DOTOR-599602 format. One record per residue (C-alpha): z, x, y. Coordinates in steps of 0.001 Angstrom, whole numbers, padded with zeros to 6 digits, always signed. Layout:
N
ZXY...
END
This chain:
407
+042489-007285-005037+044970-004606-006222+047312-003373-003425+049217-000067-003469+052979-000763-003227+055321+000956-000741+057150+002678-003576+054151+004818-004382+052234+005385-001068+048831+006968-001112+050022+010011+000858+052745+010854-001644+050276+011334-004554+048630+014589-005418+044915+015034-004906+044337+015162-008648+045942+011798-009151+043935+010282-006413+040702+011752-007576+041328+010644-011161+041958+006999-010269+039508+004622-008642+041135+001542-007263+040415-001119-004732+043023-001371-001956+043551-003690+000920+042154-002886+004317+045450-003574+006123+047300-000862+004060+044818+001963+004718+044365+000990+008377+047465-001027+009403+046187-001959+012874+042701-003157+011948+043762-006756+011441+045595-006832+014784+042700-005120+016517+040287-007603+015024+042365-010585+016184+042668-009073+019683+038956-008556+019900+038334-012127+018743+040668-013605+021302+039124-011461+024096+035685-012481+022991+036633-016165+022962+038410-015924+026310+035591-014178+028160+032888-016099+026469+030387-013253+026791+026763-013529+025808+025497-012528+022360+023514-009390+021662+020103-011033+022152+020785-012760+025501+021734-016225+024280+023742-018157+026814+025246-020465+024214+028478-018465+023999+028846-018379+027826+030293-021980+027619+032659-021502+024674+035459-023985+024796+038619-024350+022677+036960-027302+020932+034861-024748+018996+037516-022202+017867+035361-020395+015301+032239-019808+017386+033486-016536+018940+034950-014888+015849+032270-015926+013230+030401-012627+013313+033505-010364+013313+035234-012276+010551+032193-012128+008320+031837-008372+008806+035521-007678+008081+035301-009865+004916+032288-007924+003611+033972-004643+004509+037126-005609+002572+035025-006429-000493+033309-003039-000560+036247-000694+000061+037033+001582-002857+039298+004619-003047+037259+007340-004785+038545+010671-003359+040731+012194-000679+038056+011581+001998+038336+007872+001576+040401+007371+004723+037960+008983+007089+035119+007074+005554+037156+003842+005701+038008+004518+009327+034349+005001+010163+033367+001815+008418+036110-000079+010246+034888+001166+013618+031307+000152+012734+032483-003280+011587+034435-003879+014790+031535-002716+016915+029679-005880+015940+030896-007354+019250+028816-004847+021163+025164-005197+022011+023444-002412+020160+020584-000220+021503+017481-000935+019542+016785-004064+017471+015103-001964+014787+018130+000436+014621+020743-002249+014952+023238-001816+012038+024281-005443+012355+020804-006979+012022+020253-009080+008956+018005-006414+007355+020825-003850+007351+023564-006160+005886+024307-006818+002183+021876-008784+000081+024088-011891-000005+023951-012107+003740+020210-011539+003816+019559-014201+001186+021705-016887+002965+020055-016017+006296+016566-016527+004806+017619-019803+003231+018957-021134+006577+016107-019715+008637+013259-021045+006508+015233-024154+005600+015449-025053+009266+011746-024642+009675+011060-026687+006491+013311-029438+007704+011436-029638+011000+008085-029824+009204+009538-032476+006858+010423-034564+009876+006894-034217+011185+005466-035227+007819+007722-038274+007591+006821-039477+011059+003124-038922+010481+003223-040829+007168+005119-043753+008735+002718-044013+011676-000338-043674+009391+000551-045894+006390+003318-048251+007344+001807-051564+008470+004740-052412+010832+004384-049136+012758+000585-049343+012606+000516-052763+014195+003073-051914+016885+001839-048472+017840-001786-048437+016673-003183-049672+019976-002007-046755+022033-002382-044159+019326-005968-045237+018847-006616-045040+022588-004921-041659+022871-007487-038838+022995-006777-035879+020606-007267-033478+023509-004561-035279+025515-002233-035171+022522-002994-031446+022205-002073-030964+025806+001164-032853+025350+002014-030725+022300+001209-027495+024238+003383-028679+027158+006323-029446+024818+005935-026068+023192+006021-024402+026634+009135-026417+027453+010732-025247+024197+009862-021633+025053+011578-021918+028436+014734-023646+027053+015060-021725+023788+018275-019986+024933+019941-023002+026594+022088-025109+024265+021881-028119+023773+018708-028399+025818+016798-026288+023195+017599-028834+020454+016360-031644+022674+013136-029701+023439+012681-029104+019717+012908-032922+019096+010293-033525+021805+008008-030901+020314+008412-032423+016888+007408-035865+018211+004455-034339+019988+003383-032659+016736+003512-035908+014949+001527-037765+017650-001145-035055+017636-001560-035330+013843-001818-039151+013928-004248-039044+016815-006560-036609+014936-006457-038713+011754-007308-041928+013677-010202-040406+015502-011623-038720+012417-010936-041655+010123-009402-039297+007509-006053-038213+006129-006417-034539+006623-003429-034101+008917-001102-036077+006698-002160-033827+003822-001803-030769+005921+001703-031653+007087+002978-032241+003604+001177-029174+002378+002812-027047+005053+006253-028455+004270+005879-027641+000578+004610-024086+001416+007618-023332+003602+010080-024592+001011+008280-022480-001582+008542-019457+000588+012286-020124+001167+012800-020308-002625+010745-017336-003611+011927-015012-000771+015561-015274-001830+015035-013859-005305+016665-010460-005974+014332-007837-007614+014532-004090-008154+012510-001625-006117+009822+000645-007483+012330+003233-008699+014474+000541-010397+017674+001912-008921+018220-000359-005873+018036-004111-005632+016301-005877-002834+014986-009302-001928+011368-010256-002494+009293-009032+000519+008205-011955+002819+004472-011206+002367+004696-011237-001417+006678-014463-001315+004161-016021+001034+001321-015045-001299+003058-016555-004335+003941-019685-002341+000340-020061-001246-000809-020061-004866+001959-022407-005992+001101-024947-003346-002677-024633-003439-002983-025423-007195-001552-029043-006854-003777-029589-003845-006837-028609-005772-005782-030864-008646-005408-033847-006203-008782-033137-004690-010384-032883-008088-008958-036208-009157-009503-038264-006024-012303-036380-004284-013286-037455-000807-010685-040269-000762-008066-037682+000201-010041-034699+001545-013659-033678+001740-014781-030301+000651-015202-029112+004196-011722-030347+005127-010262-028694+002084-011798-025300+002941-010654-025546+006596-007152-026459+005496-006952-023536+003065-008259-021156+005701-005812-022360+008317-002974-022149+005730-003749-018487+005133-003250-017729+008834-000072-019765+008922+001450-018108+005837+000695-014688+007199+002380-015553+010424+005460-017014+008727+005799-013885+006548+005398-011499+009533+007752-013482+011730+010375-013632+008972+010201-009871+008522+010627-009317+012263+013459-011814+012699+015510-010147+009925+015363-006950+012022+016190-008685+015309+018754-011376+014682+022279-011377+013430+023415-013760+010674+024814-016429+013021+021531-016821+014884+019607-018600+012177+019312-021833+014137+017817-020057+017060+015508-018187+014728+013935-021402+013467+012435-022129+016927+011172-018572+017244+008396-019278+014726+006751-021525+017405+007777-019720+020610+006674-016291+019339+003370-017861+018219+002851-019159+021762+003687-015703+023232+001342-014075+020762-001486-016403+021653-000869-016062+025415-000337-012287+025596-001799-010523+022546-005009-012545+021892-006239-012426+025514-005536-008710+025636-007642-008133+022520-010473-010357+023852-010264-008743+027254-010588-005227+025814-013586-006384+023796-015262-007934+026801-014505-004900+028953-015908-002546+026386-019076-004671+026101-019381-004838+029901-018985-001131+030250-021617-000617+027548-024069-002933+029299-023504-001242+032737-023883+002151+031147-027150+001246+029448-028468-000194+032730-027496+002941+034615-029209+005093+032029-032383+003142+032275-032348+003381+036030-031756+007083+035984-034499+007680+033480-036914+005840+035744-035835+007994+038685-036334+011105+036596-039818+009975+035608-040639+009396+039274-039456+012915+040144-041725+014534+037509-044810+012688+038843-044013+012947+042578-046640+014362+045045-046634+018121+045744-045902+017756+049533-042555+015997+048900-041659+017791+045663-039170+020210+047162-037367+017400+049060-037182+015275+045913-035853+018274+043951-033050+018872+046448-032061+015190+046496-032229+015199+042683-029766+018089+042434-027319+016366+044865-027563+013057+042999-026897+014589+039589-023561+015996+040769-022220+012506+041323-023374+010950+038169-020671+010558+035545-021251+012686+032438-021051+009764+029980-023862+007942+031800-026130+010947+032523-029199+011421+030435-030334+014635+028873-030308+017737+030945-034045+018225+030786-034683+014964+032646-032934+016261+035744-033918+019903+035517-035560+020965+038886-039139+022004+038724-039699+025737+039566
END
């Protein structure tokens, strides 16, 4: 970095000289107090131990044994700001001052996650790429642990003899209940460190037990294949989503969109699976199991791509470890809140349609009785009919001619 010396300060130069030269200068020279302000904010942040922007209570218990935990976010922002500062004209100082204020405001909470300037989606490409690697890498590591445990319990003779008696007696529905309970526990403890890591280990073990229980009761290897397939797919998504490409105009570089990376990863991981199925046939997977696995993988890849896109707009770069658990907890919230709402609206619409059709049939029968009523009671029926039609909802009422009084 080239620094302007005191013998030729920036203010002593003419505007033409400043405009004709484009140089990179240090942040401390153009704003002498920014380094001191940054250090003061870091010390205050470490002393108070306030919560992070998204409500995590991990930083409430910051101790001197972890000196870099409170200043990690501010230090990264200042470093990226120093790399990008360039003197281009006389208005450099106001723009520099604005950037510095924005960089130091990273200790604040922000208003909207979508408009947060310190979310990963609004940071440089290098930060976005590293965040995706850590985020998807953590998810891939968790799935790799599940695959390893499932393979050991399924194929290792030592583990099979020691644990086969209770795994064989374990009902898959009971194992599913244990996995659901561990996922609920992970959702409740996702903001409490280190309890969230312990809950993640419990959920990983419950996943492995569920997979082994299904394989034992179906006498197949579908869950072993599915676990390794999911691990390879997540690793492929992590590798493909960190590639830098140009946009449609070719003027701005960006990372590969998550949905495009998920589609390419699906193709890359499906081809070897089809080759293995073609070579070994039903010894590995039957045709029905293969179709079910590919269909379930489509849903899983869409969810991973969508959740990755959302997390880059919600989280900051230092929250990648917390983001790895959000793939599961957000899926639980989606299944508990969104799916019942959609099903409930569908059932309500169907019920309303059924009640409406029933009311229409009843009212048509009443109208038919009015038309064929005896002459002595015709006037009384006409008056009752007029009063009744005033209280019938318009969407359930039949045609106007059916209720028209007879003159």
